[in-house]
C-alpha positions in Angstrom: -23.3 -56.1 27.2 -23.2 -57.8 23.6 -23.2 -61.3 25.3 -26.3 -60.2 27.4 -28.0 -59.2 24.2 -27.2 -62.5 22.4 -28.7 -64.4 25.5 -31.9 -62.5 25.1 -32.2 -63.5 21.4 -33.8 -66.8 21.4 -34.8 -67.1 17.6 -32.9 -67.3 14.4 -34.2 -64.1 13.2 -32.5 -62.5 16.2 -29.1 -64.3 15.3 -29.3 -62.9 11.8 -30.1 -59.4 13.1 -27.1 -59.7 15.3 -24.9 -61.0 12.4 -26.0 -58.0 10.2 -25.3 -55.8 13.0 -21.7 -57.1 13.4 -21.2 -56.9 9.9 -22.4 -53.4 9.4 -20.1 -52.3 12.4 -17.1 -53.9 10.6 -17.7 -52.1 7.3 -18.2 -48.8 9.2 -15.0 -49.5 11.1 -13.2 -50.3 7.8 -14.7 -47.3 6.1 -13.7 -45.1 9.1 -10.3 -46.5 8.9 -10.0 -45.6 5.2 -11.5 -42.3 5.6 -9.0 -41.7 8.4 -6.2 -42.8 6.2 -7.3 -40.6 3.2 -8.1 -37.7 5.5 -4.7 -37.9 7.2 -3.0 -38.1 3.8 -4.9 -35.0 2.6 -3.8 -33.2 5.9 -0.2 -34.2 5.0 -0.5 -32.9 1.6 -2.2 -29.6 2.8 0.7 -29.3 5.2 3.3 -29.6 2.5 1.3 -27.2 0.4 1.3 -24.6 3.3 5.1 -25.1 3.8 5.6 -24.5 0.1 3.4 -21.3 0.4 5.4 -20.3 3.4 8.5 -20.7 1.7 7.1 -18.5 -1.0 5.9 -16.0 1.4 9.2 -15.9 3.3 11.0 -15.4 0.0 8.6 -12.8 -1.1 9.1 -10.8 2.3 12.8 -11.2 2.0 12.7 -9.8 -1.6 10.4 -7.1 -0.8 12.8 -6.0 2.1 15.8 -6.1 -0.2 13.8 -4.2 -2.8 12.8 -1.6 -0.2 16.3 -1.2 1.0 17.7 -0.7 -2.5 14.9 1.6 -3.5 15.4 3.7 -0.4 19.2 4.0 -1.1 18.7 4.7 -4.8 15.8 7.2 -4.1 17.9 9.0 -1.5 20.7 9.5 -3.8 18.6 10.7 -6.7 16.8 13.1 -4.4 20.1 14.5 -3.1 21.4 14.9 -6.6 18.0 16.5 -7.7 18.2 19.1 -4.9 21.5 20.1 -6.3 20.2 20.5 -9.8 17.2 22.5 -8.3 19.6 24.8 -6.6 21.5 25.4 -9.6 18.4 26.1 -11.8 17.2 28.4 -9.2 20.4 30.3 -8.5 21.0 30.8 -12.3 17.8 33.1 -12.5 19.2 35.5 -9.9 19.8 38.7 -12.1 22.8 39.7 -10.2 24.7 36.4 -11.0 25.7 37.5 -14.5 27.9 40.1 -13.0 29.9 37.9 -10.6 33.4 36.3 -11.4 33.6 32.6 -12.4 35.0 31.6 -8.8 32.2 33.4 -7.1 29.7 31.9 -9.7 31.0 28.4 -8.8 30.7 29.1 -5.2 27.2 30.2 -5.6 25.9 27.4 -7.8 27.9 24.5 -6.5 28.8 25.1 -2.9 25.7 23.0 -1.7 25.9 20.5 -4.6 25.8 16.8 -3.6 29.2 15.2 -3.9 30.2 11.7 -3.9 32.7 9.5 -5.8 29.9 8.2 -8.0 28.4 11.6 -8.9 29.5 13.3 -12.0 30.2 16.9 -12.1 27.0 19.3 -12.7 27.1 21.0 -16.0 25.1 23.9 -17.4 24.2 24.1 -21.1 22.5 27.2 -22.9 19.6 26.9 -25.2 21.7 26.1 -28.1 23.2 23.0 -26.1 26.6 24.7 -25.6 28.3 24.1 -22.2 28.7 27.2 -20.3 29.3 26.2 -16.8 31.0 23.1 -15.5 31.4 22.4 -11.8 34.6 20.5 -12.4 36.4 23.4 -14.2 36.4 27.1 -14.3 37.3 27.1 -18.0 35.3 24.0 -19.6 36.0 22.6 -22.9 33.9 23.4 -25.7 31.0 20.9 -25.7 27.6 20.8 -27.2 24.7 18.4 -26.1 21.9 19.7 -28.3 21.6 16.2 -29.9 21.3 14.5 -26.6 17.8 13.0 -25.7 17.6 14.7 -22.4 18.4 18.0 -23.9 15.7 17.8 -26.7 13.3 16.4 -23.9 13.7 19.5 -21.9 13.7 21.7 -24.9 10.4 20.3 -26.3 8.5 19.7 -23.0 8.3 22.7 -20.8 6.5 20.8 -17.9 9.1 17.9 -17.7 10.6 17.9 -14.3 13.7 15.7 -13.5 14.4 13.6 -16.4 16.7 10.4 -16.1 18.4 9.4 -19.4 18.9 6.0 -20.8 22.1 4.4 -19.8 24.8 6.0 -21.8 28.6 6.7 -22.2 28.9 10.2 -20.5 32.2 11.7 -19.9 34.1 8.5 -20.3 32.0 6.4 -18.0 28.8 4.5 -18.3 26.1 6.5 -16.4 22.7 7.8 -16.2 22.4 11.6 -16.7 20.0 13.6 -14.5 18.7 16.9 -15.9 16.3 19.7 -15.3 15.1 22.3 -17.6 16.3 26.1 -17.1 13.4 28.5 -17.6 13.3 32.2 -17.4 10.6 34.3 -15.7 8.5 34.3 -19.0 8.7 30.5 -19.2 11.1 30.5 -22.1 13.7 27.8 -22.6 17.2 28.9 -21.4 19.1 25.7 -21.3 19.7 22.5 -19.3 21.4 21.6 -16.0 22.6 18.2 -16.1 24.8 15.7 -14.0 25.3 12.0 -13.9 25.4 9.0 -11.5 27.9 6.4 -12.7 27.3 2.7 -13.0 30.0 2.2 -10.4 27.4 3.4 -7.8 25.0 0.5 -8.7 27.9 -2.0 -8.8 29.1 -1.1 -5.3 25.6 -1.0 -3.9 24.8 -4.4 -5.3 28.2 -5.8 -4.4 27.5 -5.3 -0.8 24.6 -7.8 -1.0 25.0 -11.5 -0.4 23.1 -12.8 -3.4 23.0 -16.2 -5.1 24.4 -16.4 -8.7 21.0 -16.6 -10.3 19.4 -13.7 -8.1 18.7 -10.8 -10.0 18.2 -7.0 -9.3 16.9 -4.7 -11.9 16.5 -1.0 -11.8 14.2 0.5 -14.3 12.9 3.8 -15.4 9.1 4.5 -15.4 8.7 3.8 -19.0 10.3 0.3 -18.3 13.8 1.0 -19.7 16.2 -1.2 -17.7 18.8 1.3 -16.2 20.9 -1.4 -14.4 20.8 -5.2 -13.9 22.6 -7.7 -11.8 24.1 -9.7 -13.2 25.3 -7.0 -15.3 25.0 -7.3 -19.1 25.3 -4.5 -21.6 23.2 -6.1 -23.9 20.3 -6.1 -21.4 21.0 -2.6 -19.8 19.1 0.0 -21.8 16.5 -2.3 -23.1 12.8 -1.3 -22.8 10.6 -4.0 -21.7 7.5 -2.4 -23.3 8.7 -3.6 -26.6 9.0 -7.4 -25.4 6.0 -8.9 -26.9 6.1 -12.2 -25.0 5.9 -10.2 -21.7 2.6 -9.0 -20.3 3.2 -5.6 -18.6 0.4 -6.2 -16.1 2.3 -9.2 -14.7 4.2 -7.1 -12.3 2.3 -3.9 -11.2 3.8 -1.6 -8.6 4.0 -3.3 -5.2 3.1 -6.7 -6.7 4.9 -9.9 -7.3 5.0 -12.5 -10.0 6.2 -15.9 -10.2 7.2 -17.4 -13.6 9.5 -16.7 -16.7 10.5 -13.1 -16.8 11.0 -10.8 -19.9 14.8 -11.0 -20.1 15.8 -14.9 -19.8 14.0 -18.2 -19.5 14.7 -18.9 -15.8 11.4 -19.0 -13.8 11.8 -16.7 -10.8 9.8 -15.2 -8.2 9.9 -11.3 -8.9 9.1 -8.5 -6.5 8.6 -4.9 -7.6 8.8 -2.0 -5.1 6.0 0.5 -5.3 7.3 4.1 -5.1 6.9 7.6 -6.7 10.5 7.8 -7.6 11.5 8.1 -11.2 13.2 4.7 -10.8 11.8 1.5 -9.2 13.5 -1.7 -8.4 12.4 -5.4 -9.5 14.4 -8.3 -7.5 14.1 -11.7 -8.4 15.1 -15.1 -7.0 14.8 -18.7 -9.0 11.9 -20.7 -7.9 14.2 -23.7 -7.7 16.3 -22.0 -5.1 13.3 -21.0 -3.1 11.8 -24.6 -3.0 15.1 -26.6 -2.8 14.9 -26.8 1.0 11.1 -27.4 1.0 11.5 -30.3 -1.2 14.0 -32.1 0.9 11.9 -31.2 4.2 8.7 -32.4 2.5 10.2 -35.8 1.8 11.3 -36.2 5.4 8.1 -35.0 6.9 6.0 -37.0 4.5 7.8 -40.2 5.6 7.4 -39.5 9.2 3.8 -38.5 8.9 3.0 -41.7 6.9 4.5 -43.8 9.8 2.6 -41.9 12.5 -0.6 -41.7 10.7 -2.6 -44.2 12.8 -1.4 -42.7 16.0 -1.9 -38.9 15.5 -5.0 -39.0 13.5 -7.5 -38.5 16.1 -5.6 -35.9 17.9 -5.0 -33.9 14.8 -8.7 -33.9 14.0 -9.5 -32.9 17.5 -7.0 -30.0 17.7 -7.8 -28.8 14.4 -11.6 -28.6 15.3 -10.8 -27.0 18.5 -8.5 -24.5 16.8 -11.1 -23.7 14.3 -13.8 -23.2 16.7 -11.6 -20.9 18.9 -10.6 -19.0 15.7 -14.2 -18.6 14.6 -15.1 -17.4 18.2 -12.4 -15.0 18.3 -13.2 -13.7 15.0 -16.9 -13.4 16.0 -16.2 -11.7 19.3 -13.7 -9.3 17.5 -16.5 -8.4 14.9 -19.1 -8.1 17.8 -16.8 -5.9 19.9 -16.0 -3.5 17.0 -18.8 -3.5 14.6 -22.3 -2.1 14.7 -24.5 -5.1 13.8 -27.0 -3.0 11.9 -25.0 -0.8 9.8 -21.7 -2.7 9.4 -19.8 0.6 10.6 -17.5 0.8 13.7 -19.4 0.9 17.0 -19.2 3.5 19.7 -16.5 1.5 21.7 -14.2 1.2 18.5 -14.8 4.8 17.6 -13.7 6.1 21.2 -10.6 3.8 20.8 -9.9 5.2 17.4 -10.3 8.9 18.3 -8.2 8.6 21.3 -5.3 6.9 19.3 -5.6 9.5 16.4 -5.7 12.4 18.8 -2.5 11.3 20.5 -0.9 10.7 17.0 -2.0 14.2 15.9 -0.6 15.7 18.9 2.8 14.1 18.3 2.8 15.1 14.6 1.3 18.5 15.0 -1.7 17.7 12.5 -5.3 18.5 12.7 -8.0 16.1 13.4 -11.5 16.6 11.9 -14.8 15.2 13.0 -18.2 15.0 11.4 -21.3 14.4 13.4 -24.1 13.3 11.3 -27.7 12.8 12.3 -30.9 11.5 10.4 -33.5 14.2 10.1 -37.1 13.6 11.5 -36.0 10.1 12.2 -38.1 9.5 15.1 -41.2 10.6 13.4 -40.1 8.3 10.4 -39.7 5.5 12.7 -43.2 6.0 14.4 -44.8 6.4 11.0 -43.4 3.4 9.0 -42.0 1.1 11.7 -38.7 0.1 13.1 -37.9 -2.2 10.1 -38.2 0.9 7.6 -36.0 3.0 10.1 -33.3 0.5 10.1 -33.2 0.3 6.4 -32.8 4.2 6.5 -29.9 3.8 8.8 -28.3 1.2 6.8 -28.8 3.5 3.6 -27.1 6.4 5.4 -24.2 4.2 6.4 -23.7 3.0 2.8 -23.5 6.6 1.9 -21.1 7.4 4.4 -18.9 4.4 3.5 -19.0 5.5 -0.1 -17.5 8.9 0.9 -15.1 7.9 3.4 -12.3 5.6 1.8 -9.1 6.7 3.4 -7.3 3.9 5.4 -6.9 6.0 8.6 -10.6 7.3 8.5 -13.1 5.9 10.9 -16.8 5.8 10.2 -19.0 4.8 13.1 -22.4 4.6 14.5 -22.4 6.9 17.4 -25.8 6.1 18.7 -29.2 5.6 17.7 -29.5 7.7 14.3 -26.5 9.6 14.8 -23.1 8.8 13.2 -19.6 10.1 13.5 -16.8 10.2 11.0 -13.3 10.7 12.3 -10.8 12.4 9.6 -7.2 12.5 10.9 -5.1 15.1 9.3 -7.9 16.9 7.4 -8.6 20.5 7.6 -12.0 22.3 8.3 -12.5 23.0 4.7 -11.6 19.5 3.4 -13.9 18.1 6.2 -16.8 20.3 5.0 -16.5 19.0 1.5 -16.7 15.3 2.7 -19.7 16.1 5.0 -21.5 17.8 2.0 -20.7 14.8 -0.2 -22.4 12.5 2.2 -25.3 14.8 2.8 -25.9 15.0 -1.0 -25.5 11.2 -1.4 -28.2 10.7 1.2 -30.4 13.2 -0.3 -30.0 11.7 -3.9 -30.5 8.2 -2.4 -33.5 9.1 -0.3 -37.0 8.5 -2.0 -38.5 11.1 0.3 -36.0 13.8 1.2 -38.3 15.4 3.7 -37.9 12.4 6.1 -34.5 10.8 5.3 -32.1 13.7 4.9 -29.2 14.2 7.3 -27.7 17.2 9.1 -24.0 17.4 9.8 -21.6 19.1 12.1 -18.0 19.7 11.3 -15.2 20.5 13.6 -11.5 20.3 13.1 -8.9 20.9 15.9 -5.1 20.8 16.5 -4.4 19.0 19.5 -2.8 21.1 22.2 -2.1 21.3 25.9 -5.5 21.6 28.0 -7.5 20.2 25.1 -8.9 16.9 24.8 -10.6 14.8 22.0 -14.0 15.4 24.0 -13.7 19.0 23.2 -13.6 18.0 19.3 -16.8 15.9 19.8 -18.4 18.7 21.9 -17.7 21.1 19.1 -18.9 19.0 16.2 -22.0 18.2 18.4 -22.8 21.8 18.9 -22.4 22.5 15.2 -24.8 19.5 14.5 -27.4 21.1 16.7 -27.0 24.3 15.1 -27.6 22.5 11.7 -30.9 20.9 13.1 -31.9 24.5 14.4 -31.3 26.1 11.0 -33.7 24.0 9.4 -32.0 20.6 8.9 -30.6 18.9 5.6 -27.3 21.1 5.9 -23.8 21.2 7.2 -22.5 23.6 9.8 -19.0 24.1 10.5 -17.7 24.8 14.2 -15.3 27.7 14.6 -12.8 26.5 17.2 -12.5 27.6 20.1 -15.6 29.6 19.6 -18.4 28.3 17.6 -19.4 30.3 14.5 -22.1 28.8 12.3 -21.5 28.6 8.5 -24.1 27.3 6.2 
């Protein structure tokens, strides 16, 4: 075809035009080749970075699992020991216990106490700090703990629950002391019940793990006092990290991670902190060099191979990346369209039906209630006719925002049920709690609305416990009837359905 064109060009201008076209094509080809090389190099670099992030993510997940396991073990043992302390404090307040013999007293107080080789014997100290009862002996030696930190904490703080002391030498072994306050019926301080968990428990727990020499495990108290650390160092154990000026306490929040230099030594590690409500929490760390050592070797190998194959796989790589990107975007869009109401951004009716069916089954298994709010915009059709569909759509969006602001739990489901009607699914919520949520939504809509006479909402509330012969459609029917009752009673109000028979409550 090119030769045919050249035969048709009979003047010099035509030949120059052809020459310029050829030169332009060459430049484009060279530019395309350079762009291909640069692009493929960028892809290789991105792959290397993704692999690095993948190694970090894998290490983070591994550390999270390790922290979770350690936290569960430590928390379980503390809870078991605390139950024993609670039992002792409760039994000490029985009036008849003062008249029983020492063997019977021990049997009553310590029969169900948690016992393990790492648990110290439970002791009871009176209001002056004098040892009165010792689980390990019927005739304990004189001992006074009035000067101990845990004793003073309970004496000076009536509301202090379980208190875990700083690491200390207790009864001949390094331990942490767990204690509870003894309070009489009038709330007066009567003493302290205390026990201990020896360091040997932590050593045995950590020794069961296959760790690298530079890996760290740190158990801390809520005030950031180090209770135990592996590798073990008495100079570090008992140190309070809140006093370390070079360490930002916000670097490692509960459930978070941090990569860099820690507060104890200069080694750069990836630290993961387990989030819980226990008095102690666990932080595990792994050196960044160890995390990325394998990645560095693989990066060199892959980089060399990719460099050699760059001219052969470039086109296929771009094509696949483009197709995968399009497919991902299409799937995301389809998923969004399938589950989200386009106008309000809430879940649509299809997604709501799936959610209520799932939550109903879960509630049936766990024997918990399921609450439902049916919410309807008052006078919406008249408002729509007077101000137009666009204004009506804005009202629906505003109501949806008010609902979203009031429903924040992860398991809750707010949906557009149809037209101007909305539904809010509240798993595990009682009628009273659901009523509060409904009223909060109603009041927010009323405050948001410029004209409460036309853009208020009415709500019907129902809460059911799943049982045989009852389906989630009964819950919808009950809430719907309550909604109609709210409409009939004058609108802009919440009505609660009394299950199984409906009783209207303003």
